[in-house]
Short mmCIF file of the C-alpha atoms (twelve columns), coordinates in Angstrom:
data_MODEL
# 
_entry.id   MODEL 
# 
loop_
_atom_site.group_PDB 
_atom_site.id 
_atom_site.type_symbol 
_atom_site.label_atom_id 
_atom_site.label_alt_id 
_atom_site.label_comp_id 
_atom_site.label_asym_id 
_atom_site.label_seq_id 
_atom_site.Cartn_x 
_atom_site.Cartn_y 
_atom_site.Cartn_z 
_atom_site.pdbx_PDB_model_num 
ATOM 1   C CA . MET A 1   -42.911 -2.752  4.411   1 
ATOM 2   C CA . LYS A 2   -40.780 -3.951  7.064   1 
ATOM 3   C CA . LYS A 3   -39.294 -1.220  9.265   1 
ATOM 4   C CA . ASN A 4   -35.374 -1.512  8.830   1 
ATOM 5   C CA . LYS A 5   -33.792 0.426   11.689  1 
ATOM 6   C CA . ASN A 6   -30.822 0.824   10.577  1 
ATOM 7   C CA . ILE A 7   -32.225 3.477   7.401   1 
ATOM 8   C CA . LEU A 8   -31.633 6.788   8.246   1 
ATOM 9   C CA . GLY A 9   -34.753 7.775   6.731   1 
ATOM 10  C CA . GLN A 10  -36.584 8.003   3.385   1 
ATOM 11  C CA . HIS A 11  -35.137 11.087  1.052   1 
ATOM 12  C CA . GLU A 12  -37.477 12.245  -1.693  1 
ATOM 13  C CA . PHE A 13  -36.746 14.282  -4.604  1 
ATOM 14  C CA . ASN A 14  -38.684 15.541  -7.721  1 
ATOM 15  C CA . ASN A 15  -37.956 16.212  -11.856 1 
ATOM 16  C CA . SER A 16  -34.663 15.135  -13.730 1 
ATOM 17  C CA . TYR A 17  -32.121 14.721  -11.353 1 
ATOM 18  C CA . LEU A 18  -27.920 14.271  -11.730 1 
ATOM 19  C CA . ILE A 19  -25.865 12.787  -8.795  1 
ATOM 20  C CA . GLY A 20  -22.808 11.896  -8.325  1 
ATOM 21  C CA . LEU A 21  -21.880 8.732   -6.434  1 
ATOM 22  C CA . ILE A 22  -18.287 7.994   -4.536  1 
ATOM 23  C CA . SER A 23  -16.478 5.690   -2.255  1 
ATOM 24  C CA . ASP A 24  -13.938 4.239   -0.353  1 
ATOM 25  C CA . THR A 25  -12.099 7.702   0.235   1 
ATOM 26  C CA . HIS A 26  -10.167 6.579   3.076   1 
ATOM 27  C CA . VAL A 27  -9.327  9.582   4.365   1 
ATOM 28  C CA . PRO A 28  -6.645  10.367  5.965   1 
ATOM 29  C CA . GLU A 29  -4.806  6.578   5.242   1 
ATOM 30  C CA . ALA A 30  -5.312  7.013   1.270   1 
ATOM 31  C CA . ARG A 31  -4.572  11.199  1.822   1 
ATOM 32  C CA . ASP A 32  -5.261  14.021  3.500   1 
ATOM 33  C CA . SER A 33  -8.585  14.692  2.067   1 
ATOM 34  C CA . ILE A 34  -10.240 14.528  -1.508  1 
ATOM 35  C CA . TRP A 35  -9.103  15.476  -5.021  1 
ATOM 36  C CA . SER A 36  -9.465  19.062  -6.412  1 
ATOM 37  C CA . GLU A 37  -10.832 16.773  -9.573  1 
ATOM 38  C CA . ILE A 38  -13.556 15.767  -7.889  1 
ATOM 39  C CA . SER A 39  -15.245 19.427  -7.904  1 
ATOM 40  C CA . ASN A 40  -14.762 19.473  -11.164 1 
ATOM 41  C CA . VAL A 41  -16.449 16.168  -12.381 1 
ATOM 42  C CA . PHE A 42  -19.315 16.906  -9.920  1 
ATOM 43  C CA . ASN A 43  -19.608 20.590  -10.502 1 
ATOM 44  C CA . GLU A 44  -23.401 20.034  -12.123 1 
ATOM 45  C CA . VAL A 45  -24.682 17.545  -9.695  1 
ATOM 46  C CA . GLN A 46  -27.676 17.773  -7.993  1 
ATOM 47  C CA . LEU A 47  -26.787 15.612  -4.679  1 
ATOM 48  C CA . ILE A 48  -23.597 13.244  -3.713  1 
ATOM 49  C CA . LEU A 49  -24.313 9.459   -2.243  1 
ATOM 50  C CA . HIS A 50  -20.930 8.296   -0.346  1 
ATOM 51  C CA . ALA A 51  -21.164 4.688   -0.209  1 
ATOM 52  C CA . GLY A 52  -18.849 4.344   2.761   1 
ATOM 53  C CA . ASP A 53  -15.448 4.080   3.933   1 
ATOM 54  C CA . MET A 54  -14.996 7.835   4.430   1 
ATOM 55  C CA . HIS A 55  -12.850 7.164   7.817   1 
ATOM 56  C CA . ASN A 56  -13.290 11.227  8.347   1 
ATOM 57  C CA . LEU A 57  -15.698 13.159  8.148   1 
ATOM 58  C CA . SER A 58  -14.001 16.094  6.910   1 
ATOM 59  C CA . VAL A 59  -14.843 13.915  3.389   1 
ATOM 60  C CA . LEU A 60  -18.401 14.635  3.831   1 
ATOM 61  C CA . GLU A 61  -17.534 18.212  4.438   1 
ATOM 62  C CA . GLU A 62  -15.627 18.578  1.683   1 
ATOM 63  C CA . LEU A 63  -18.800 17.711  -0.847  1 
ATOM 64  C CA . GLU A 64  -20.842 19.303  0.664   1 
ATOM 65  C CA . GLU A 65  -19.235 22.227  -0.523  1 
ATOM 66  C CA . ILE A 66  -20.317 20.787  -3.986  1 
ATOM 67  C CA . ALA A 67  -23.815 19.446  -3.263  1 
ATOM 68  C CA . PRO A 68  -25.938 17.837  -0.692  1 
ATOM 69  C CA . VAL A 69  -24.481 14.211  0.607   1 
ATOM 70  C CA . VAL A 70  -26.069 11.119  1.819   1 
ATOM 71  C CA . ALA A 71  -23.767 8.334   2.771   1 
ATOM 72  C CA . CYS A 72  -23.756 5.151   4.333   1 
ATOM 73  C CA . ARG A 73  -21.177 3.746   7.029   1 
ATOM 74  C CA . GLY A 74  -18.662 1.162   5.363   1 
ATOM 75  C CA . ASN A 75  -16.959 -1.755  7.422   1 
ATOM 76  C CA . GLY A 76  -13.949 0.873   8.051   1 
ATOM 77  C CA . ASP A 77  -15.881 3.393   9.581   1 
ATOM 78  C CA . ASP A 78  -17.298 1.361   12.432  1 
ATOM 79  C CA . GLY A 79  -14.123 0.984   13.566  1 
ATOM 80  C CA . SER A 80  -12.656 -2.409  11.931  1 
ATOM 81  C CA . SER A 81  -8.894  -2.979  11.378  1 
ATOM 82  C CA . GLY A 82  -7.921  -0.863  14.943  1 
ATOM 83  C CA . ARG A 83  -9.710  2.414   12.639  1 
ATOM 84  C CA . PRO A 84  -11.359 5.055   15.117  1 
ATOM 85  C CA . LEU A 85  -15.362 5.136   14.515  1 
ATOM 86  C CA . LEU A 86  -16.757 7.493   12.626  1 
ATOM 87  C CA . PRO A 87  -18.820 9.752   14.671  1 
ATOM 88  C CA . ASP A 88  -22.670 10.288  14.238  1 
ATOM 89  C CA . HIS A 89  -23.550 12.430  11.314  1 
ATOM 90  C CA . PRO A 90  -27.206 13.613  10.361  1 
ATOM 91  C CA . HIS A 91  -26.268 12.988  6.860   1 
ATOM 92  C CA . VAL A 92  -24.738 9.369   7.660   1 
ATOM 93  C CA . SER A 93  -26.397 5.901   8.267   1 
ATOM 94  C CA . GLN A 94  -26.006 1.562   7.996   1 
ATOM 95  C CA . ASN A 95  -28.346 1.798   4.671   1 
ATOM 96  C CA . GLN A 96  -30.188 4.263   3.138   1 
ATOM 97  C CA . ILE A 97  -33.135 5.703   0.741   1 
ATOM 98  C CA . ILE A 98  -33.711 7.993   -1.983  1 
ATOM 99  C CA . THR A 99  -36.711 8.479   -3.800  1 
ATOM 100 C CA . ILE A 100 -36.416 10.167  -6.962  1 
ATOM 101 C CA . ASN A 101 -39.802 10.560  -9.566  1 
ATOM 102 C CA . ASP A 102 -40.720 7.656   -7.680  1 
ATOM 103 C CA . MET A 103 -37.764 5.615   -8.497  1 
ATOM 104 C CA . THR A 104 -35.677 4.038   -5.672  1 
ATOM 105 C CA . ILE A 105 -32.005 3.985   -4.970  1 
ATOM 106 C CA . GLY A 106 -30.960 1.788   -2.401  1 
ATOM 107 C CA . LEU A 107 -27.375 3.349   -0.601  1 
ATOM 108 C CA . THR A 108 -24.907 0.229   1.189   1 
ATOM 109 C CA . HIS A 109 -21.536 -0.285  1.492   1 
ATOM 110 C CA . SER A 110 -21.169 -3.855  0.952   1 
ATOM 111 C CA . PHE A 111 -23.685 -5.799  -1.787  1 
ATOM 112 C CA . ILE A 112 -22.849 -9.377  -3.016  1 
ATOM 113 C CA . HIS A 113 -24.359 -9.411  -6.035  1 
ATOM 114 C CA . ASP A 114 -23.293 -12.593 -7.583  1 
ATOM 115 C CA . GLU A 115 -25.639 -14.801 -5.776  1 
ATOM 116 C CA . ARG A 116 -23.514 -18.214 -6.543  1 
ATOM 117 C CA . LEU A 117 -21.740 -16.838 -3.415  1 
ATOM 118 C CA . GLY A 118 -24.615 -18.241 -1.667  1 
ATOM 119 C CA . ILE A 119 -26.392 -15.139 -0.942  1 
ATOM 120 C CA . LYS A 120 -29.814 -14.114 -2.465  1 
ATOM 121 C CA . ILE A 121 -29.989 -10.571 -3.700  1 
ATOM 122 C CA . ASP A 122 -33.394 -10.073 -3.082  1 
ATOM 123 C CA . ASP A 123 -33.274 -11.230 0.436   1 
ATOM 124 C CA . GLN A 124 -30.626 -8.636  0.974   1 
ATOM 125 C CA . MET A 125 -32.474 -6.098  -0.519  1 
ATOM 126 C CA . ILE A 126 -35.244 -6.500  1.931   1 
ATOM 127 C CA . GLU A 127 -32.447 -6.970  4.640   1 
ATOM 128 C CA . LYS A 128 -30.873 -3.479  4.296   1 
ATOM 129 C CA . PHE A 129 -33.346 -1.575  2.367   1 
ATOM 130 C CA . GLY A 130 -37.009 -2.849  3.709   1 
ATOM 131 C CA . SER A 131 -38.058 -3.676  -0.225  1 
ATOM 132 C CA . ILE A 132 -36.738 -4.156  -3.522  1 
ATOM 133 C CA . VAL A 133 -35.413 -1.326  -5.282  1 
ATOM 134 C CA . ASP A 134 -34.762 -0.334  -8.493  1 
ATOM 135 C CA . ILE A 135 -30.978 0.476   -8.418  1 
ATOM 136 C CA . VAL A 136 -27.907 -0.376  -5.512  1 
ATOM 137 C CA . VAL A 137 -25.518 1.786   -4.673  1 
ATOM 138 C CA . ALA A 138 -22.726 0.445   -3.173  1 
ATOM 139 C CA . GLY A 139 -18.899 0.360   -2.316  1 
ATOM 140 C CA . ASP A 140 -16.413 -1.327  -0.694  1 
ATOM 141 C CA . THR A 141 -14.665 -4.058  -3.453  1 
ATOM 142 C CA . HIS A 142 -12.567 -0.479  -5.202  1 
ATOM 143 C CA . VAL A 143 -13.743 -2.252  -8.574  1 
ATOM 144 C CA . PRO A 144 -16.850 0.017   -11.077 1 
ATOM 145 C CA . ILE A 145 -19.153 -2.358  -11.712 1 
ATOM 146 C CA . ILE A 146 -22.687 -1.731  -13.929 1 
ATOM 147 C CA . LYS A 147 -25.301 -4.684  -14.207 1 
ATOM 148 C CA . LYS A 148 -28.572 -5.926  -13.903 1 
ATOM 149 C CA . ILE A 149 -28.768 -7.980  -10.650 1 
ATOM 150 C CA . TYR A 150 -32.116 -8.473  -10.439 1 
ATOM 151 C CA . ASN A 151 -35.394 -8.416  -12.137 1 
ATOM 152 C CA . ASP A 152 -35.026 -4.973  -13.337 1 
ATOM 153 C CA . THR A 153 -32.579 -3.822  -10.615 1 
ATOM 154 C CA . MET A 154 -29.517 -2.565  -11.609 1 
ATOM 155 C CA . ILE A 155 -26.128 -2.353  -8.785  1 
ATOM 156 C CA . ILE A 156 -23.519 0.866   -9.223  1 
ATOM 157 C CA . ASN A 157 -19.877 0.492   -7.786  1 
ATOM 158 C CA . SER A 158 -17.852 3.844   -8.220  1 
ATOM 159 C CA . GLY A 159 -15.351 2.094   -7.556  1 
ATOM 160 C CA . SER A 160 -12.808 4.026   -5.233  1 
ATOM 161 C CA . ALA A 161 -12.034 7.505   -6.067  1 
ATOM 162 C CA . LEU A 162 -8.242  7.500   -4.407  1 
ATOM 163 C CA . LEU A 163 -7.301  3.560   -3.704  1 
ATOM 164 C CA . PRO A 164 -9.220  1.977   -7.341  1 
ATOM 165 C CA . TYR A 165 -9.350  -1.791  -6.670  1 
ATOM 166 C CA . ASN A 166 -6.539  -1.488  -3.808  1 
ATOM 167 C CA . PHE A 167 -3.820  -0.365  -5.327  1 
ATOM 168 C CA . ASN A 168 -1.891  3.044   -4.349  1 
ATOM 169 C CA . THR A 169 -3.132  6.165   -3.783  1 
ATOM 170 C CA . GLN A 170 -3.927  7.417   -7.134  1 
ATOM 171 C CA . LEU A 171 -6.788  8.977   -9.384  1 
ATOM 172 C CA . GLY A 172 -9.611  7.181   -9.417  1 
ATOM 173 C CA . THR A 173 -13.183 6.421   -10.515 1 
ATOM 174 C CA . VAL A 174 -16.423 7.825   -9.644  1 
ATOM 175 C CA . GLY A 175 -20.289 7.269   -11.062 1 
ATOM 176 C CA . PHE A 176 -23.030 9.119   -11.949 1 
ATOM 177 C CA . ILE A 177 -27.184 8.524   -11.740 1 
ATOM 178 C CA . HIS A 178 -28.969 10.831  -14.291 1 
ATOM 179 C CA . ILE A 179 -32.706 10.365  -13.769 1 
ATOM 180 C CA . LYS A 180 -35.328 12.027  -15.940 1 
ATOM 181 C CA . GLU A 181 -38.580 13.270  -15.581 1 
ATOM 182 C CA . SER A 182 -39.634 10.327  -17.755 1 
ATOM 183 C CA . LYS A 183 -38.589 7.789   -15.077 1 
ATOM 184 C CA . GLU A 184 -35.381 7.258   -17.805 1 
ATOM 185 C CA . VAL A 185 -32.137 6.552   -16.086 1 
ATOM 186 C CA . ASP A 186 -28.572 6.666   -17.207 1 
ATOM 187 C CA . LEU A 187 -25.787 5.178   -14.915 1 
ATOM 188 C CA . TRP A 188 -22.051 5.535   -15.985 1 
ATOM 189 C CA . ILE A 189 -18.177 6.057   -14.013 1 
ATOM 190 C CA . GLU A 190 -15.684 8.193   -15.435 1 
ATOM 191 C CA . MET A 191 -12.219 8.042   -14.496 1 
ATOM 192 C CA . LEU A 192 -10.421 10.873  -12.540 1 
ATOM 193 C CA . HIS A 193 -8.134  12.882  -14.620 1 
ATOM 194 C CA . GLU A 194 -6.142  15.812  -14.655 1 
# 
């Protein structure tokens, strides 16, 4: 397997696992902190994956009060558009790989899932994760999506929890992955609500 220097490390877990997905929180641009509704909807998750554009490490601190967090950097975390560079953090890297029951999840901010744009899906997985993964978790677009993208590989983008569809600050969307011991997996997206 090709070693990718942008990957923080492999995170391995066993047994049935419920994972919460969140992306594009844009704190403090969108608001000073994440919505309290996120705690309610993630109250049973065992792990949270943040797919980038946090802009402030306070987001990780808030999420870590709910469950352990693994995150990747978004384009806005790397100082784009005049934003400050997100400081280094042991749970944040450009791309991440999480393994649960031999199922691999690749976490990245931007992933082009339409080959009509001239970018091959398998090449992106090799570049970002060093191998083909079972599930790609991405952000960037603020638009939620779940679809099969390559052989049996699925992509899930939870949209944005604070700026859905790049509109004004409002309750947005989060996602979930439930991996069962039998390697069955359920993926879904939920709207945050009061």
